[in-house]
N, CA, C and O atoms as a GROMACS GRO file, in nm:
protein
  368
    1UNK      N    1  10.508   4.967  11.158
    1UNK     CA    2  10.384   4.908  11.204
    1UNK      C    3  10.394   4.872  11.351
    1UNK      O    4  10.292   4.878  11.420
    2UNK      N    5  10.510   4.835  11.402
    2UNK     CA    6  10.528   4.784  11.536
    2UNK      C    7  10.460   4.863  11.646
    2UNK      O    8  10.364   4.813  11.705
    3UNK      N    9  10.506   4.984  11.675
    3UNK     CA   10  10.455   5.058  11.789
    3UNK      C   11  10.308   5.097  11.771
    3UNK      O   12  10.232   5.102  11.868
    4UNK      N   13  10.268   5.124  11.648
    4UNK     CA   14  10.132   5.168  11.623
    4UNK      C   15  10.030   5.060  11.662
    4UNK      O   16   9.919   5.093  11.702
    5UNK      N   17  10.066   4.934  11.650
    5UNK     CA   18   9.974   4.826  11.680
    5UNK      C   19  10.007   4.758  11.813
    5UNK      O   20   9.959   4.648  11.839
    6UNK      N   21  10.087   4.823  11.896
    6UNK     CA   22  10.117   4.770  12.028
    6UNK      C   23  10.215   4.654  12.028
    6UNK      O   24  10.229   4.586  12.130
    7UNK      N   25  10.282   4.631  11.918
    7UNK     CA   26  10.381   4.523  11.913
    7UNK      C   27  10.519   4.577  11.941
    7UNK      O   28  10.555   4.687  11.899
    8UNK      N   29  10.595   4.498  12.014
    8UNK     CA   30  10.732   4.536  12.041
    8UNK      C   31  10.820   4.495  11.925
    8UNK      O   32  10.798   4.391  11.863
    9UNK      N   33  10.919   4.576  11.897
    9UNK     CA   34  11.017   4.538  11.796
    9UNK      C   35  11.100   4.424  11.853
    9UNK      O   36  11.147   4.431  11.966
   10UNK      N   37  11.119   4.319  11.773
   10UNK     CA   38  11.196   4.205  11.819
   10UNK      C   39  11.343   4.242  11.825
   10UNK      O   40  11.397   4.308  11.736
   11UNK      N   41  11.406   4.198  11.932
   11UNK     CA   42  11.549   4.221  11.950
   11UNK      C   43  11.628   4.124  11.863
   11UNK      O   44  11.574   4.024  11.815
   12UNK      N   45  11.754   4.153  11.845
   12UNK     CA   46  11.846   4.062  11.778
   12UNK      C   47  11.842   3.929  11.853
   12UNK      O   48  11.839   3.927  11.976
   13UNK      N   49  11.843   3.817  11.780
   13UNK     CA   50  11.833   3.684  11.841
   13UNK      C   51  11.939   3.663  11.948
   13UNK      O   52  11.911   3.600  12.050
   14UNK      N   53  12.059   3.714  11.926
   14UNK     CA   54  12.165   3.697  12.024
   14UNK      C   55  12.138   3.767  12.155
   14UNK      O   56  12.193   3.730  12.258
   15UNK      N   57  12.052   3.868  12.151
   15UNK     CA   58  12.019   3.943  12.272
   15UNK      C   59  11.895   3.887  12.341
   15UNK      O   60  11.854   3.938  12.445
   16UNK      N   61  11.836   3.783  12.286
   16UNK     CA   62  11.712   3.726  12.340
   16UNK      C   63  11.744   3.619  12.443
   16UNK      O   64  11.849   3.555  12.437
   17UNK      N   65  11.651   3.599  12.536
   17UNK     CA   66  11.667   3.494  12.637
   17UNK      C   67  11.545   3.404  12.636
   17UNK      O   68  11.432   3.450  12.649
   18UNK      N   69  11.570   3.275  12.621
   18UNK     CA   70  11.465   3.174  12.625
   18UNK      C   71  11.473   3.106  12.761
   18UNK      O   72  11.581   3.067  12.806
   19UNK      N   73  11.358   3.093  12.827
   19UNK     CA   74  11.351   3.027  12.957
   19UNK      C   75  11.262   2.905  12.943
   19UNK      O   76  11.149   2.914  12.897
   20UNK      N   77  11.316   2.792  12.983
   20UNK     CA   78  11.240   2.666  12.985
   20UNK      C   79  11.201   2.639  13.130
   20UNK      O   80  11.288   2.628  13.217
   21UNK      N   81  11.072   2.628  13.154
   21UNK     CA   82  11.022   2.599  13.289
   21UNK      C   83  10.969   2.457  13.289
   21UNK      O   84  10.881   2.422  13.210
   22UNK      N   85  11.023   2.375  13.377
   22UNK     CA   86  10.983   2.235  13.383
   22UNK      C   87  11.009   2.176  13.519
   22UNK      O   88  11.015   2.247  13.620
   23UNK      N   89  11.024   2.045  13.521
   23UNK     CA   90  11.055   1.975  13.646
   23UNK      C   91  11.127   1.845  13.613
   23UNK      O   92  11.116   1.794  13.502
   24UNK      N   93  11.201   1.791  13.708
   24UNK     CA   94  11.270   1.664  13.686
   24UNK      C   95  11.170   1.551  13.660
   24UNK      O   96  11.061   1.549  13.717
   25UNK      N   97  11.209   1.458  13.575
   25UNK     CA   98  11.124   1.342  13.548
   25UNK      C   99  11.012   1.367  13.449
   25UNK      O  100  10.926   1.281  13.431
   26UNK      N  101  11.011   1.481  13.386
   26UNK     CA  102  10.906   1.518  13.290
   26UNK      C  103  10.959   1.491  13.150
   26UNK      O  104  11.049   1.561  13.102
   27UNK      N  105  10.903   1.389  13.081
   27UNK     CA  106  10.954   1.355  12.949
   27UNK      C  107  10.928   1.465  12.846
   27UNK      O  108  11.009   1.483  12.755
   28UNK      N  109  10.818   1.537  12.859
   28UNK     CA  110  10.794   1.649  12.768
   28UNK      C  111  10.896   1.760  12.789
   28UNK      O  112  10.934   1.830  12.696
   29UNK      N  113  10.940   1.775  12.915
   29UNK     CA  114  11.044   1.875  12.946
   29UNK      C  115  11.176   1.836  12.879
   29UNK      O  116  11.248   1.922  12.829
   30UNK      N  117  11.206   1.706  12.880
   30UNK     CA  118  11.327   1.658  12.813
   30UNK      C  119  11.322   1.688  12.663
   30UNK      O  120  11.420   1.732  12.604
   31UNK      N  121  11.205   1.663  12.603
   31UNK     CA  122  11.187   1.691  12.460
   31UNK      C  123  11.201   1.842  12.433
   31UNK      O  124  11.267   1.882  12.337
   32UNK      N  125  11.139   1.923  12.517
   32UNK     CA  126  11.144   2.068  12.501
   32UNK      C  127  11.287   2.119  12.516
   32UNK      O  128  11.330   2.207  12.442
   33UNK      N  129  11.360   2.064  12.612
   33UNK     CA  130  11.499   2.105  12.635
   33UNK      C  131  11.584   2.082  12.510
   33UNK      O  132  11.665   2.167  12.473
   34UNK      N  133  11.564   1.968  12.446
   34UNK     CA  134  11.642   1.938  12.325
   34UNK      C  135  11.613   2.040  12.215
   34UNK      O  136  11.705   2.084  12.147
   35UNK      N  137  11.487   2.077  12.198
   35UNK     CA  138  11.450   2.175  12.095
   35UNK      C  139  11.505   2.313  12.130
   35UNK      O  140  11.564   2.379  12.045
   36UNK      N  141  11.486   2.356  12.254
   36UNK     CA  142  11.533   2.488  12.297
   36UNK      C  143  11.684   2.497  12.283
   36UNK      O  144  11.736   2.596  12.232
   37UNK      N  145  11.754   2.394  12.328
   37UNK     CA  146  11.900   2.393  12.320
   37UNK      C  147  11.948   2.405  12.175
   37UNK      O  148  12.039   2.482  12.146
   38UNK      N  149  11.887   2.328  12.085
   38UNK     CA  150  11.927   2.330  11.944
   38UNK      C  151  11.896   2.464  11.879
   38UNK      O  152  11.982   2.521  11.810
   39UNK      N  153  11.776   2.516  11.899
   39UNK     CA  154  11.738   2.643  11.836
   39UNK      C  155  11.822   2.758  11.890
   39UNK      O  156  11.864   2.845  11.813
   40UNK      N  157  11.848   2.759  12.018
   40UNK     CA  158  11.931   2.866  12.075
   40UNK      C  159  12.075   2.858  12.025
   40UNK      O  160  12.139   2.960  12.005
   41UNK      N  161  12.125   2.737  12.005
   41UNK     CA  162  12.260   2.721  11.950
   41UNK      C  163  12.265   2.775  11.806
   41UNK      O  164  12.364   2.836  11.766
   42UNK      N  165  12.159   2.752  11.730
   42UNK     CA  166  12.152   2.800  11.592
   42UNK      C  167  12.141   2.952  11.583
   42UNK      O  168  12.204   3.016  11.498
   43UNK      N  169  12.061   3.010  11.672
   43UNK     CA  170  12.028   3.152  11.662
   43UNK      C  171  12.119   3.243  11.745
   43UNK      O  172  12.122   3.364  11.724
   44UNK      N  173  12.191   3.184  11.839
   44UNK     CA  174  12.275   3.265  11.927
   44UNK      C  175  12.202   3.320  12.048
   44UNK      O  176  12.260   3.395  12.126
   45UNK      N  177  12.076   3.284  12.064
   45UNK     CA  178  12.000   3.327  12.182
   45UNK      C  179  12.052   3.253  12.304
   45UNK      O  180  12.097   3.139  12.294
   46UNK      N  181  12.044   3.317  12.419
   46UNK     CA  182  12.082   3.248  12.542
   46UNK      C  183  11.958   3.178  12.597
   46UNK      O  184  11.844   3.216  12.565
   47UNK      N  185  11.981   3.076  12.680
   47UNK     CA  186  11.867   3.008  12.740
   47UNK      C  187  11.901   2.966  12.881
   47UNK      O  188  12.017   2.949  12.918
   48UNK      N  189  11.796   2.950  12.959
   48UNK     CA  190  11.808   2.908  13.098
   48UNK      C  191  11.695   2.812  13.128
   48UNK      O  192  11.595   2.807  13.057
   49UNK      N  193  11.713   2.736  13.235
   49UNK     CA  194  11.609   2.641  13.275
   49UNK      C  195  11.573   2.666  13.420
   49UNK      O  196  11.660   2.687  13.504
   50UNK      N  197  11.443   2.662  13.448
   50UNK     CA  198  11.394   2.680  13.585
   50UNK      C  199  11.307   2.561  13.623
   50UNK      O  200  11.229   2.512  13.542
   51UNK      N  201  11.321   2.517  13.747
   51UNK     CA  202  11.252   2.400  13.800
   51UNK      C  203  11.135   2.447  13.887
   51UNK      O  204  11.156   2.514  13.988
   52UNK      N  205  11.012   2.411  13.848
   52UNK     CA  206  10.895   2.456  13.924
   52UNK      C  207  10.890   2.395  14.064
   52UNK      O  208  10.822   2.449  14.151
   53UNK      N  209  10.962   2.285  14.086
   53UNK     CA  210  10.960   2.226  14.221
   53UNK      C  211  11.047   2.305  14.318
   53UNK      O  212  11.043   2.280  14.439
   54UNK      N  213  11.124   2.400  14.268
   54UNK     CA  214  11.211   2.482  14.352
   54UNK      C  215  11.164   2.627  14.361
   54UNK      O  216  11.230   2.710  14.424
   55UNK      N  217  11.052   2.657  14.299
   55UNK     CA  218  11.003   2.795  14.296
   55UNK      C  219  10.851   2.793  14.306
   55UNK      O  220  10.782   2.759  14.210
   56UNK      N  221  10.799   2.830  14.422
   56UNK     CA  222  10.656   2.822  14.447
   56UNK      C  223  10.574   2.910  14.354
   56UNK      O  224  10.465   2.871  14.312
   57UNK      N  225  10.625   3.027  14.321
   57UNK     CA  226  10.553   3.117  14.231
   57UNK      C  227  10.540   3.055  14.091
   57UNK      O  228  10.432   3.058  14.031
   58UNK      N  229  10.649   2.999  14.040
   58UNK     CA  230  10.644   2.932  13.910
   58UNK      C  231  10.551   2.810  13.915
   58UNK      O  232  10.478   2.783  13.820
   59UNK      N  233  10.556   2.738  14.026
   59UNK     CA  234  10.470   2.621  14.041
   59UNK      C  235  10.322   2.661  14.031
   59UNK      O  236  10.246   2.600  13.957
   60UNK      N  237  10.284   2.764  14.106
   60UNK     CA  238  10.144   2.809  14.103
   60UNK      C  239  10.103   2.856  13.963
   60UNK      O  240   9.990   2.831  13.920
   61UNK      N  241  10.193   2.922  13.895
   61UNK     CA  242  10.160   2.979  13.764
   61UNK      C  243  10.155   2.876  13.652
   61UNK      O  244  10.074   2.888  13.560
   62UNK      N  245  10.242   2.773  13.659
   62UNK     CA  246  10.260   2.688  13.543
   62UNK      C  247  10.246   2.538  13.564
   62UNK      O  248  10.267   2.463  13.469
   63UNK      N  249  10.212   2.490  13.682
   63UNK     CA  250  10.218   2.346  13.709
   63UNK      C  251  10.136   2.261  13.613
   63UNK      O  252  10.173   2.146  13.588
   64UNK      N  253  10.028   2.313  13.558
   64UNK     CA  254   9.947   2.234  13.464
   64UNK      C  255   9.995   2.246  13.320
   64UNK      O  256   9.944   2.175  13.232
   65UNK      N  257  10.090   2.332  13.293
   65UNK     CA  258  10.130   2.359  13.155
   65UNK      C  259  10.271   2.311  13.121
   65UNK      O  260  10.309   2.318  13.004
   66UNK      N  261  10.348   2.262  13.214
   66UNK     CA  262  10.488   2.233  13.185
   66UNK      C  263  10.503   2.127  13.077
   66UNK      O  264  10.421   2.036  13.067
   67UNK      N  265  10.607   2.141  12.997
   67UNK     CA  266  10.704   2.248  12.997
   67UNK      C  267  10.647   2.377  12.937
   67UNK      O  268  10.563   2.374  12.847
   68UNK      N  269  10.695   2.488  12.989
   68UNK     CA  270  10.656   2.619  12.940
   68UNK      C  271  10.783   2.688  12.888
   68UNK      O  272  10.889   2.679  12.950
   69UNK      N  273  10.771   2.754  12.776
   69UNK     CA  274  10.883   2.829  12.720
   69UNK      C  275  10.846   2.977  12.719
   69UNK      O  276  10.742   3.017  12.667
   70UNK      N  277  10.934   3.057  12.777
   70UNK     CA  278  10.922   3.202  12.774
   70UNK      C  279  11.030   3.257  12.682
   70UNK      O  280  11.140   3.203  12.676
   71UNK      N  281  10.998   3.363  12.612
   71UNK     CA  282  11.098   3.436  12.534
   71UNK      C  283  11.099   3.577  12.588
   71UNK      O  284  10.999   3.649  12.581
   72UNK      N  285  11.213   3.616  12.641
   72UNK     CA  286  11.228   3.748  12.705
   72UNK      C  287  11.120   3.771  12.811
   72UNK      O  288  11.066   3.881  12.823
   73UNK      N  289  11.089   3.666  12.887
   73UNK     CA  290  10.996   3.677  12.998
   73UNK      C  291  10.849   3.665  12.963
   73UNK      O  292  10.764   3.665  13.052
   74UNK      N  293  10.817   3.653  12.835
   74UNK     CA  294  10.678   3.640  12.793
   74UNK      C  295  10.652   3.498  12.744
   74UNK      O  296  10.735   3.441  12.673
   75UNK      N  297  10.537   3.442  12.782
   75UNK     CA  298  10.508   3.304  12.744
   75UNK      C  299  10.500   3.289  12.593
   75UNK      O  300  10.427   3.361  12.525
   76UNK      N  301  10.576   3.193  12.543
   76UNK     CA  302  10.579   3.162  12.400
   76UNK      C  303  10.495   3.039  12.370
   76UNK      O  304  10.416   3.040  12.276
   77UNK      N  305  10.510   2.934  12.450
   77UNK     CA  306  10.437   2.810  12.426
   77UNK      C  307  10.440   2.723  12.552
   77UNK      O  308  10.508   2.754  12.649
   78UNK      N  309  10.364   2.615  12.547
   78UNK     CA  310  10.368   2.515  12.654
   78UNK      C  311  10.341   2.378  12.595
   78UNK      O  312  10.294   2.366  12.482
   79UNK      N  313  10.371   2.275  12.672
   79UNK     CA  314  10.361   2.134  12.638
   79UNK      C  315  10.458   2.091  12.529
   79UNK      O  316  10.553   2.018  12.557
   80UNK      N  317  10.437   2.133  12.408
   80UNK     CA  318  10.524   2.094  12.296
   80UNK      C  319  10.588   2.219  12.236
   80UNK      O  320  10.522   2.322  12.219
   81UNK      N  321  10.716   2.208  12.204
   81UNK     CA  322  10.787   2.322  12.147
   81UNK      C  323  10.811   2.296  11.999
   81UNK      O  324  10.872   2.196  11.962
   82UNK      N  325  10.762   2.385  11.916
   82UNK     CA  326  10.781   2.376  11.772
   82UNK      C  327  10.908   2.455  11.737
   82UNK      O  328  10.914   2.576  11.755
   83UNK      N  329  11.008   2.384  11.687
   83UNK     CA  330  11.138   2.447  11.657
   83UNK      C  331  11.125   2.562  11.557
   83UNK      O  332  11.186   2.667  11.575
   84UNK      N  333  11.047   2.542  11.452
   84UNK     CA  334  11.032   2.648  11.351
   84UNK      C  335  10.966   2.772  11.408
   84UNK      O  336  11.006   2.884  11.378
   85UNK      N  337  10.865   2.752  11.490
   85UNK     CA  338  10.795   2.866  11.552
   85UNK      C  339  10.889   2.941  11.646
   85UNK      O  340  10.889   3.064  11.648
   86UNK      N  341  10.970   2.867  11.723
   86UNK     CA  342  11.065   2.932  11.813
   86UNK      C  343  11.171   3.008  11.734
   86UNK      O  344  11.208   3.119  11.772
   87UNK      N  345  11.219   2.951  11.624
   87UNK     CA  346  11.316   3.020  11.538
   87UNK      C  347  11.257   3.154  11.487
   87UNK      O  348  11.322   3.258  11.490
   88UNK      N  349  11.133   3.147  11.441
   88UNK     CA  350  11.067   3.270  11.390
   88UNK      C  351  11.056   3.374  11.501
   88UNK      O  352  11.082   3.492  11.479
   89UNK      N  353  11.019   3.331  11.619
   89UNK     CA  354  11.006   3.424  11.733
   89UNK      C  355  11.140   3.490  11.764
   89UNK      O  356  11.146   3.607  11.803
   90UNK      N  357  11.246   3.413  11.747
   90UNK     CA  358  11.380   3.466  11.776
   90UNK      C  359  11.438   3.545  11.659
   90UNK      O  360  11.549   3.597  11.667
   91UNK      N  361  11.361   3.553  11.551
   91UNK     CA  362  11.403   3.634  11.438
   91UNK      C  363  11.499   3.565  11.344
   91UNK      O  364  11.566   3.630  11.264
   92UNK      N  365  11.505   3.433  11.352
   92UNK     CA  366  11.598   3.359  11.265
   92UNK      C  367  11.529   3.312  11.138
   92UNK      O  368  11.592   3.249  11.054
   0.00000   0.00000   0.00000
């Protein structure tokens, strides 16, 4: 069904990369970091964090939505991170 409906086949969770975009002093970012860190530890996915105050392009794109979570470069969610939804996205 994947290619026929324009959906990409999900990669193995260990090969996936989760990116958390936020800024210092953001309590929602702290909450999101805890969820991302825990889910990635469970699934074997790698994760990284980017600070919108250090990247003008990210700031312009996401300043009203932080924290933002990307999975393999595509936006997954913003503001609140649902651990179960992220696990499903990562194929766990």
